[in-house]
C-alpha positions as CSV (number, residue, x, y, z in Angstrom):
1,M,-31.1,24.6,-16.6
2,R,-32.7,26.8,-13.5
3,K,-35.9,28.1,-14.5
4,P,-36.0,31.9,-14.4
5,I,-37.7,33.6,-11.8
6,I,-39.3,37.2,-12.0
7,A,-41.0,38.4,-8.9
8,G,-42.5,42.1,-8.4
9,N,-42.2,43.4,-5.0
10,W,-45.2,46.3,-4.9
11,K,-44.0,47.5,-1.3
12,M,-46.8,49.8,0.1
13,F,-48.4,50.4,-3.4
14,K,-52.0,49.7,-4.7
15,T,-55.6,49.7,-3.3
16,R,-58.1,47.0,-4.1
17,D,-59.2,48.7,-7.0
18,E,-56.0,49.4,-8.3
19,T,-54.9,45.8,-7.7
20,L,-58.2,44.0,-9.5
21,Q,-57.1,46.7,-12.5
22,F,-54.0,44.8,-12.4
23,I,-54.8,41.4,-12.4
24,Y,-57.2,41.5,-14.8
25,A,-54.5,43.0,-17.3
26,V,-52.1,40.5,-16.0
27,S,-53.1,37.1,-15.3
28,N,-53.8,35.3,-18.5
29,R,-51.0,37.1,-20.3
30,V,-47.8,36.2,-18.3
31,A,-45.4,33.4,-19.9
32,S,-46.0,30.0,-19.4
33,I,-44.8,28.8,-15.8
34,E,-43.0,26.1,-17.7
35,K,-40.7,28.5,-18.8
36,V,-40.6,31.4,-16.0
37,D,-42.2,31.9,-12.4
38,S,-44.1,34.7,-12.6
39,V,-44.7,36.0,-8.9
40,I,-46.4,39.3,-7.4
41,C,-45.9,40.0,-3.9
42,A,-48.2,42.1,-2.8
43,P,-49.4,44.1,0.6
44,F,-51.5,41.8,3.0
45,P,-54.9,43.2,2.2
46,V,-54.9,42.2,-1.3
47,L,-53.5,39.0,-1.3
48,R,-56.6,36.8,-1.0
49,C,-57.7,39.1,-4.1
50,L,-55.0,38.3,-5.9
51,V,-54.5,34.4,-5.4
52,K,-58.4,34.3,-6.4
53,R,-57.6,35.6,-10.0
54,Q,-54.2,34.8,-10.3
55,G,-54.5,32.5,-13.7
56,D,-52.6,29.3,-14.5
57,N,-49.0,31.0,-14.9
58,L,-48.8,33.6,-12.1
59,R,-48.1,33.1,-8.4
60,I,-48.7,35.4,-5.4
61,G,-46.3,36.3,-2.7
62,A,-46.4,37.9,0.6
63,Q,-43.9,40.6,1.5
64,N,-43.0,39.5,5.1
65,M,-44.0,37.3,8.0
66,H,-43.7,37.0,11.7
67,F,-41.4,33.8,12.7
68,A,-43.8,32.5,15.5
69,E,-46.7,30.2,14.8
70,E,-49.4,32.5,16.5
71,G,-49.4,34.7,19.7
72,A,-49.8,38.2,20.9
73,Y,-47.7,39.9,18.0
74,T,-50.1,42.9,17.1
75,G,-50.1,43.5,13.5
76,E,-48.4,40.7,12.4
77,V,-49.3,37.6,10.1
78,S,-48.2,34.2,10.5
79,A,-46.8,31.5,7.7
80,A,-50.0,29.6,8.8
81,M,-52.1,32.5,7.7
82,L,-50.3,33.2,4.5
83,N,-50.8,29.2,3.4
84,S,-54.5,29.2,4.3
85,I,-55.0,31.7,1.7
86,D,-52.8,29.9,-0.9
87,V,-50.0,32.4,-1.0
88,S,-47.0,30.6,-2.5
89,Y,-44.1,32.8,-1.8
90,V,-42.8,35.1,1.0
91,I,-40.3,37.7,0.7
92,I,-38.0,37.4,4.0
93,G,-35.3,39.9,4.9
94,H,-35.6,42.7,2.6
95,S,-33.3,45.6,3.0
96,E,-36.1,47.8,4.0
97,R,-37.4,45.4,6.6
98,R,-34.1,45.0,8.1
99,A,-33.2,48.9,8.2
100,M,-36.5,50.2,8.9
101,F,-37.8,47.6,11.0
102,N,-34.8,46.2,13.0
103,E,-34.8,42.6,11.1
104,T,-31.8,40.8,12.0
105,D,-30.2,37.8,10.3
106,E,-31.2,35.6,13.5
107,T,-34.9,36.6,13.1
108,V,-34.8,36.0,9.4
109,N,-33.3,32.7,10.2
110,K,-36.4,32.0,12.3
111,K,-38.5,33.2,9.5
112,L,-37.0,30.9,7.2
113,H,-37.4,27.8,9.1
114,Q,-41.4,28.8,9.7
115,A,-42.0,29.5,5.9
116,F,-40.7,25.9,5.1
117,K,-42.8,24.6,7.9
118,H,-46.1,26.1,6.3
119,E,-44.8,25.0,2.6
120,L,-44.1,28.5,1.6
121,K,-41.4,29.1,-1.0
122,P,-39.0,32.0,0.7
123,I,-37.2,34.6,-1.6
124,L,-34.2,35.6,1.0
125,C,-33.0,39.0,0.4
126,V,-29.0,39.9,1.1
127,G,-27.1,42.8,-0.2
128,E,-24.4,45.2,0.9
129,S,-24.6,49.1,1.7
130,L,-22.6,51.7,-0.5
131,A,-20.0,52.0,2.3
132,Q,-19.7,48.6,3.1
133,R,-19.0,48.3,-1.1
134,E,-16.8,51.2,-1.3
135,S,-14.8,49.4,1.8
136,G,-14.1,46.4,0.1
137,S,-16.4,44.2,2.5
138,T,-19.2,43.3,0.2
139,E,-18.0,39.4,-0.1
140,K,-17.6,39.4,3.9
141,V,-20.8,41.1,4.3
142,I,-22.9,38.9,2.2
143,E,-21.2,35.7,3.2
144,D,-22.2,36.4,6.9
145,Q,-25.5,36.8,6.1
146,I,-25.9,33.7,4.1
147,K,-24.1,31.6,6.9
148,K,-26.6,33.1,9.4
149,D,-29.7,33.2,7.5
150,L,-29.5,29.5,6.3
151,S,-28.4,28.1,9.5
152,G,-30.0,24.9,10.1
153,L,-32.0,24.6,7.1
154,S,-31.3,21.3,5.0
155,K,-29.9,20.9,1.6
156,E,-33.4,20.2,0.3
157,Q,-34.7,23.2,1.8
158,V,-32.0,25.4,0.4
159,E,-32.6,24.1,-3.0
160,G,-36.1,25.2,-2.8
161,L,-35.5,28.4,-1.8
162,V,-34.7,31.9,-4.0
163,I,-31.9,34.3,-2.9
164,A,-32.4,37.8,-4.2
165,Y,-29.2,39.8,-4.1
166,E,-30.0,43.4,-3.7
167,P,-27.4,45.9,-3.1
168,I,-29.1,48.2,-1.0
169,W,-27.3,51.2,-2.5
170,A,-29.5,50.5,-6.0
171,I,-32.9,49.9,-4.2
172,G,-35.2,52.8,-5.6
173,T,-32.2,55.2,-6.1
174,G,-32.5,54.7,-10.0
175,K,-28.7,53.3,-9.5
176,T,-28.3,49.9,-10.8
177,A,-25.3,47.4,-10.4
178,T,-23.7,47.1,-13.7
179,S,-24.3,43.3,-15.3
180,A,-21.0,42.5,-14.4
181,I,-21.0,43.6,-10.8
182,A,-24.4,41.8,-10.5
183,D,-23.3,38.5,-12.0
184,E,-19.9,38.8,-9.9
185,T,-22.0,38.9,-6.7
186,C,-24.5,36.2,-7.7
187,G,-21.7,34.1,-8.5
188,F,-19.9,34.6,-5.2
189,I,-23.5,33.8,-3.5
190,R,-23.6,30.6,-5.2
191,K,-19.8,29.9,-4.5
192,V,-21.0,30.4,-0.7
193,V,-23.9,28.1,-0.8
194,G,-21.5,25.5,-2.5
195,D,-19.3,25.8,0.3
196,L,-22.1,25.3,2.3
197,Y,-24.2,22.4,1.1
198,G,-22.2,21.4,-2.0
199,M,-21.8,22.6,-5.6
200,E,-25.1,20.4,-6.7
201,T,-27.0,22.6,-4.4
202,A,-25.3,25.4,-5.5
203,E,-26.0,24.7,-9.3
204,V,-29.9,24.4,-8.5
205,I,-30.4,27.4,-6.3
206,R,-31.8,30.3,-8.2
207,I,-30.2,33.3,-7.5
208,Q,-32.0,36.7,-8.5
209,Y,-30.7,40.3,-8.8
210,G,-33.0,43.1,-7.3
211,G,-32.1,46.7,-7.7
212,S,-33.7,49.6,-10.0
213,V,-34.4,46.6,-12.5
214,K,-36.7,48.0,-15.2
215,L,-37.2,47.2,-19.1
216,S,-33.7,49.0,-20.2
217,N,-31.5,46.8,-18.2
218,I,-33.7,43.3,-18.1
219,D,-32.3,42.0,-21.3
220,E,-28.4,42.3,-20.1
221,L,-28.9,41.4,-16.7
222,M,-30.8,38.1,-17.8
223,S,-27.9,37.4,-20.3
224,M,-25.6,36.8,-17.1
225,P,-24.9,33.2,-16.5
226,N,-25.4,33.4,-12.6
227,I,-28.3,35.8,-12.7
228,D,-31.3,33.5,-12.7
229,G,-34.1,36.0,-12.4
230,A,-35.1,39.7,-11.2
231,L,-36.7,41.1,-7.7
232,I,-38.3,43.9,-9.5
233,G,-40.0,47.0,-7.6
234,G,-41.1,50.4,-9.1
235,A,-41.2,48.7,-12.6
236,S,-43.4,45.7,-11.4
237,L,-46.4,48.1,-10.7
238,V,-47.2,48.8,-14.4
239,A,-48.8,45.6,-15.7
240,E,-47.8,46.1,-19.6
241,D,-44.4,46.7,-18.2
242,F,-44.5,43.7,-16.0
243,I,-45.4,41.3,-18.5
244,K,-42.7,42.5,-21.1
245,L,-40.3,41.9,-17.9
246,V,-41.3,38.3,-17.4
247,A,-41.0,37.7,-21.4
248,A,-37.2,38.8,-21.2
249,A,-36.7,36.1,-18.7
250,V,-37.5,33.7,-21.5
251,K,-36.2,35.2,-24.3
């Protein structure tokens, strides 16, 4: 059995005071880490604040990092910096990063290698636009992403990452892929990983769904055989909702 993983992506929300209010409400109330991995991926300024108060069953992640070890990259943060403050996870290749900040599969690949070098657990995001889905090219788009993003990674590294399937057309729009569509695409991702690394790796890797996940649809999504968790945006910002979303993963 693959252990489910529920990760909240706060995006550009929450001041330090709001972060403290959230973490004090959540840190000791999420389900056991033996049953589910619970992760909060927060803005850089509050990461250390969260790590210090994360509790035994909660882990903290960043939303991005640079692929260089260090250097003249104004405004960027390195994997070593994240590791030094005990951050556990990092989101890589989110569609908003790809669309707004010119991330490519090549830079995503470099970031994945760098994350593993510094013992961070990557959450790799892949997904198609509405035009790509309507044109019938979803599988080609996602297969191309995965092949380029995972290039040069070892079998052991791939087994240690999480892939988040995020249909771009369902992020922040209120639209959600049906559970059947989400499961079918996550199953296709598992097949691609199997073709690249073998079915043993495909059966181990965890694949999340992301895209307007909320309390009203989490149960149905988590009942699907190929969906091992969720990458959650707006619904993860409310402490009580996040606790309930994590609980749904262990029903």
